[in-house]
N, C-alpha and C positions, 0 to 999 in steps of 0.2 A: 520427469517431474512427478512428485508425489501428489496424488489427488486427495484432497481433504475436503470434507463437507464445509459449506460456507459458514455455518454457525460455529464450527471448530477452528477455522483458519486463523482468526485473530488471536485466539488463545494460544494456539500452537506456535504462531509466529512470535508472540510476546515471550513465551517460555524459551524458545531457541535464542532469541536476541538477548534476553536477560542472562542466559547461561554464558553467552559469548562475552558480554560485558564483564561479568563477575569472574571469568576465567583469566582476565588480564591481570597478572600479578603485579605489574609495575605501577598500577594506579593506586592512589590513596582512596580512603573511604569517601572523602568529599568528591573526588572525581567520579567515583562509581555512582554516588547519589545523583550528581548532576547528569551523568550519562543516562541513568535510568529515568530521570525526569524528562530528559529530552526524548528518549524512546517513547515514553507515555504520550508526550505531545504529538509526536509523529503519528502514532497509531490512532490517536483520537482526532486527527485533522481531517480535512476534506481533500479528497484527491480529484483532480481534474484531468481528464484524458482528452486529447485532441487527435483527430484523425484527418488525414488529407485524402479527399475523395479522388478517385481516378478521374482523369480529364474528361472522359465521356459522361460522367455523372456530375462533375463540378459545374458544367455550364447550364445545367437544368436547375431552375430555382427550387423545385420541390425537393431535390436531393441535397441541396445546400444545407438545409436545416434538419436533416435526418437525425433521429436519435441514435446514439451509439448502442451497440448490442451489449446491454448490461449483463446478459447471461455469460458472455465471453470475458468481460472485464469487470470482475468483482473488486470491490474495495478491499485492500489487504488488512485494514485495521478495524477499529470499533466505530469510527466517525461516520 
């Protein structure tokens, strides 16, 4: 996996996905426009990540509401 700085990841992801959308020759301009608009919505959305705690931690109330490790799970887009 390519390591990219957090501030560059959304831009690089957007460029790569935009390139893939535009590379599809069978699509009309309208379909490309709609696909790019959808891509923009996805990258600007909120991502929610759920984790299942191991059984030894799940029974303890303090661990039930543990914050996720946001350093490990960065948001892929701009949202």
